[in-house]
C-alpha positions in Angstrom: 39.4 -91.3 25.7 39.6 -87.6 25.8 37.0 -85.4 24.1 39.6 -84.2 21.6 40.1 -87.7 20.2 36.5 -88.9 20.1 35.6 -91.2 17.2 33.4 -88.5 15.6 36.3 -86.1 15.4 39.0 -88.5 14.2 40.0 -88.1 10.5 38.8 -90.7 8.2 41.2 -93.4 7.2 42.8 -93.0 3.8 41.2 -95.5 1.4 43.4 -97.7 -0.6 42.4 -96.8 -4.1 45.4 -98.4 -5.8 44.2 -100.9 -8.4 40.8 -99.3 -8.9 39.9 -97.8 -12.2 37.0 -95.5 -13.0 34.6 -96.8 -15.7 32.4 -94.2 -17.4 29.2 -93.3 -15.4 31.0 -93.6 -12.1 31.1 -97.4 -11.8 34.2 -98.5 -9.9 35.7 -101.8 -10.9 38.4 -103.3 -8.8 40.9 -105.9 -9.7 38.6 -108.8 -8.7 35.3 -107.4 -9.8 33.6 -109.0 -12.7 31.2 -107.5 -15.3 27.5 -107.2 -14.5 25.3 -110.0 -15.6 22.9 -109.7 -18.5 20.0 -110.2 -16.0 21.0 -107.1 -14.1 20.5 -105.1 -17.3 17.4 -106.8 -18.6 15.3 -107.7 -15.5 13.2 -104.5 -15.6 12.0 -104.7 -19.2 11.5 -108.5 -19.0 9.3 -107.9 -15.9 7.4 -105.3 -17.8 6.9 -107.7 -20.8 5.7 -110.5 -18.6 3.3 -108.2 -16.5 2.0 -106.5 -19.6 1.4 -109.8 -21.4 -0.5 -111.2 -18.4 -2.7 -108.1 -18.1 -3.2 -108.0 -21.8 -4.4 -111.7 -21.8 -6.7 -111.0 -18.9 -8.2 -108.1 -20.9 -8.7 -110.5 -23.8 -10.5 -112.9 -21.5 -12.7 -110.3 -19.9 -13.6 -108.8 -23.3 -14.4 -112.3 -24.6 -16.6 -113.0 -21.5 -18.4 -109.8 -22.0 -19.2 -110.2 -25.7 -20.2 -113.9 -25.4 -22.3 -113.2 -22.2 -20.5 -116.1 -20.6 -20.0 -114.2 -17.3 -21.4 -111.0 -16.0 -18.4 -108.7 -16.6 -18.6 -104.9 -16.4 -18.4 -103.5 -20.0 -15.3 -101.3 -19.5 -13.2 -103.9 -17.6 -12.0 -105.8 -20.7 -10.8 -102.7 -22.6 -9.2 -101.2 -19.6 -7.1 -104.3 -19.0 -6.3 -104.5 -22.7 -5.0 -100.9 -22.8 -3.0 -101.1 -19.6 -1.5 -104.5 -20.7 -0.6 -103.1 -24.1 1.1 -100.0 -22.6 3.3 -102.2 -20.4 4.0 -104.6 -23.2 5.0 -101.9 -25.7 7.1 -100.1 -23.0 9.1 -103.3 -22.3 9.5 -104.0 -26.0 10.9 -100.5 -26.7 13.1 -100.7 -23.6 15.0 -103.8 -24.8 16.8 -102.3 -27.8 17.6 -99.2 -25.8 19.3 -101.3 -23.1 21.1 -103.3 -25.8 22.4 -100.1 -27.4 23.5 -98.8 -24.0 25.4 -102.0 -23.2 27.2 -101.9 -26.6 28.1 -98.2 -26.0 29.5 -99.0 -22.6 31.6 -101.8 -24.0 32.9 -99.6 -26.7 33.8 -96.9 -24.1 35.6 -99.5 -22.0 37.7 -100.7 -24.9 38.6 -97.2 -25.9 39.5 -96.3 -22.2 41.7 -99.5 -22.0 43.6 -98.5 -25.1 44.5 -95.1 -23.6 
């Protein structure tokens, strides 16, 4: 192979883009590609909800243990877990309707693009 035709200098092969259509936001969907699953949209807020719920429940336990003197728990540990858990819980709860609205909007845009 001569230096003039090295692999780094060869032009890139033309991609076959026939049959591909551009969906809004840059997502390419080919002829055999299916829609994204609901889990791919909702996995992050569901994870936040579960994590926030667990941390919130741990905060309730630590606060209960502190006030009942059942265990020797530092006084600030319960409220800290309560507040952090509540932040994650509320963030996940607010994120769910936002994602639902976004999915509906994308579906509407797809149907409008298909009509053109």
